C-alpha positions as CSV (number, residue, x, y, z in Angstrom):
1,M,147.0,108.3,98.1
2,T,147.2,104.6,97.1
3,R,150.5,103.6,94.9
4,R,148.3,103.2,92.1
5,G,146.8,106.7,92.4
6,G,150.2,107.7,92.5
7,A,151.3,106.0,89.7
8,E,148.5,107.3,87.2
9,Q,148.9,111.0,88.2
10,H,152.7,110.3,87.7
11,G,151.7,108.9,84.3
12,R,149.2,111.4,83.6
13,R,152.4,114.5,84.4
14,L,154.4,112.3,81.8
15,G,152.3,112.3,79.2
16,L,151.2,115.9,79.7
17,L,155.3,116.8,79.4
18,F,155.9,114.6,76.5
19,A,152.8,116.4,74.7
20,V,154.0,119.9,75.8
21,T,157.4,119.7,75.3
22,F,156.8,117.5,71.4
23,G,154.4,120.7,70.6
24,S,156.8,124.0,72.2
25,A,159.8,122.1,70.6
26,L,158.2,121.9,66.9
27,A,156.6,125.3,66.8
28,T,159.8,127.1,68.5
29,G,162.1,125.2,65.9
30,L,160.1,126.2,62.9
31,L,159.6,129.7,63.8
32,A,163.5,130.0,64.9
33,R,164.5,128.5,61.7
34,Q,162.0,130.7,59.5
35,V,163.0,133.8,61.4
36,I,166.8,133.2,61.6
37,A,166.7,132.3,57.9
38,E,165.5,136.2,57.1
39,L,167.8,137.9,59.3
40,P,171.9,138.9,58.2
41,L,174.7,137.4,59.4
42,L,175.0,138.9,62.7
43,P,171.9,139.7,64.2
44,A,171.2,135.6,63.1
45,L,174.4,135.1,65.3
46,V,172.9,136.9,68.1
47,A,170.0,135.3,68.3
48,M,171.5,132.1,68.3
49,G,173.3,133.2,71.5
50,L,170.3,134.0,73.0
51,I,168.9,130.4,72.3
52,V,172.1,129.1,73.7
53,A,172.2,131.4,76.8
54,L,168.5,130.8,77.6
55,G,169.2,127.0,77.7
56,V,172.3,127.0,80.0
57,A,170.5,129.5,82.2
58,A,167.7,127.3,82.6
59,D,169.8,124.3,83.0
60,G,171.5,126.2,85.9
61,V,168.7,127.3,87.8
62,G,167.5,123.4,87.5
63,V,170.4,122.2,89.2
64,A,170.5,124.9,91.8
65,V,167.0,124.8,92.8
66,T,167.8,121.1,93.9
67,R,171.1,122.3,95.8
68,A,170.2,125.1,97.7
69,H,168.9,124.9,101.0
70,E,165.9,126.3,102.6
71,P,166.5,127.9,106.1
72,P,167.9,130.9,105.0
73,F,165.1,131.5,102.9
74,R,162.5,131.1,105.4
75,A,164.8,133.3,107.8
76,M,164.5,135.9,105.1
77,A,160.6,135.5,104.9
78,A,160.4,136.0,108.2
79,R,162.1,139.4,107.6
80,R,159.7,139.9,105.0
81,L,162.3,140.4,102.5
82,P,162.1,141.0,98.4
83,G,161.7,138.0,96.6
84,A,161.9,135.5,100.0
85,R,158.8,134.0,99.4
86,H,159.2,133.1,95.9
87,S,162.3,131.8,96.3
88,L,161.0,129.6,98.9
89,Y,157.9,128.5,96.4
90,L,161.0,127.5,94.0
91,L,162.5,125.3,96.5
92,R,159.6,123.8,97.9
93,N,158.4,122.7,94.2
94,A,162.1,121.9,93.6
95,D,161.4,118.8,91.1
96,R,158.5,120.3,89.0
97,V,161.1,123.5,88.7
98,A,163.8,121.4,88.0
99,S,161.9,119.3,85.3
100,V,160.7,122.2,83.8
101,C,163.8,124.1,83.3
102,S,166.2,121.3,82.6
103,D,163.9,118.7,81.1
104,V,161.7,121.3,79.1
105,I,163.2,124.8,78.6
106,G,166.5,123.4,78.0
107,D,165.9,120.4,76.0
108,I,164.0,122.8,73.8
109,S,166.5,125.3,73.4
110,S,169.0,122.6,72.1
111,T,166.5,121.4,69.4
112,V,165.7,125.0,68.4
113,S,169.4,125.9,68.4
114,G,169.9,122.9,65.9
115,A,167.5,124.3,64.0
116,A,169.0,127.5,64.6
117,A,172.2,126.2,63.1
118,I,170.4,125.2,59.7
119,A,169.0,128.4,59.3
120,M,172.6,129.7,60.0
121,L,174.3,127.1,57.2
122,F,171.5,128.5,55.0
123,I,172.8,132.5,55.6
124,I,176.5,131.3,54.9
125,T,176.2,129.1,51.6
126,G,173.2,131.0,50.1
127,R,171.1,128.2,49.4
128,E,169.1,125.3,51.4
129,G,171.8,123.0,52.7
130,T,171.0,119.8,54.1
131,G,174.1,120.1,56.6
132,D,176.0,117.5,54.6
133,G,179.1,119.4,53.8
134,P,181.8,120.7,55.5
135,A,180.1,123.7,56.8
136,G,177.5,122.0,58.2
137,F,179.6,119.8,59.9
138,M,181.5,122.7,61.2
139,I,178.6,124.8,62.5
140,V,176.7,121.9,63.9
141,A,180.5,120.7,65.7
142,A,181.0,124.5,67.3
143,L,177.2,125.1,68.1
144,A,177.2,121.4,70.1
145,A,180.8,122.4,71.8
146,I,180.0,126.1,72.8
147,T,176.5,124.7,74.6
148,V,178.6,121.5,76.4
149,T,180.7,123.6,77.8
150,A,178.7,127.0,78.4
151,K,176.1,124.5,80.4
152,A,179.5,123.1,82.3
153,W,180.4,126.4,83.7
154,G,176.9,127.0,84.3
155,K,176.1,124.0,86.6
156,R,179.7,125.2,88.3
157,I,178.4,127.9,89.5
158,A,174.8,126.9,90.0
159,I,176.2,123.9,92.3
160,R,179.1,126.0,94.0
161,D,176.6,129.5,94.4
162,A,173.2,127.9,94.5
163,N,171.9,129.8,97.2
164,T,172.8,132.9,95.4
165,V,171.1,131.8,91.8
166,I,167.6,131.2,93.6
167,R,167.8,134.3,95.8
168,H,168.7,136.5,92.5
169,L,165.7,134.3,90.7
170,G,163.8,135.0,93.8
171,I,163.9,139.0,93.5
172,A,163.4,138.8,89.6
173,M,160.2,136.9,89.8
174,Y,159.3,139.5,93.1
175,W,159.8,142.5,90.9
176,G,157.9,141.0,88.2
177,E,155.1,140.3,89.9
178,Q,155.2,143.8,91.0
179,L,155.3,145.5,87.5
180,L,152.3,142.8,86.5
181,H,150.0,143.1,89.3
182,P,151.1,145.8,92.1
183,R,150.1,145.2,95.3
184,R,147.2,147.2,96.9
185,V,147.4,148.2,100.6
186,D,144.9,146.6,102.6
187,P,142.8,149.4,104.2
188,G,142.6,147.8,107.3
189,R,145.9,147.7,107.4
190,R,146.6,150.9,106.6
191,A,144.3,151.7,109.2
192,R,146.4,150.0,112.0
193,E,149.6,151.5,110.9
194,K,148.0,155.0,111.6
195,R,146.4,154.2,115.4
196,S,149.9,152.3,116.2
197,P,152.0,154.5,118.1
198,S,154.9,156.1,116.4
């Protein structure tokens, strides 16, 4: 591929990334605000916590996939351990996985949590607020502090235990694939196993 062709392909990817991120953030942000505004206070807090946790987890995966080492997973794949093939796929596409997890999911979660904070302000004050009052400032400040602290903690774990994070994610992907698409046994393979000596 020529340098010009590579630049054009990279530009198309960036354009697609912008469009997907903008549309997803807009849709999920509006949806989260409307849904959380209709919830009681405790379920709304739980929903906001889940949104923040999703962003922290995605950010951690984005870091871990760039820090993990491939050789242990090649050995696991040779032994046909569950999830090893999926872990290898993540590592061999580390740039795309990191971009999707950190830049798309992580940033969208931050945007959605901001919209959820506005909804929380409406729940607490009982009226539509613009966030200009003390309650709005306190909610936004608390949310920012929790998010930044949790992401720093998650990144530390991702850097320290990158292989473990990718291993567990690979296993989760394996079982998800098994649940959605159970693998069928090849009849020829089954016949060969029957003919092979015990």
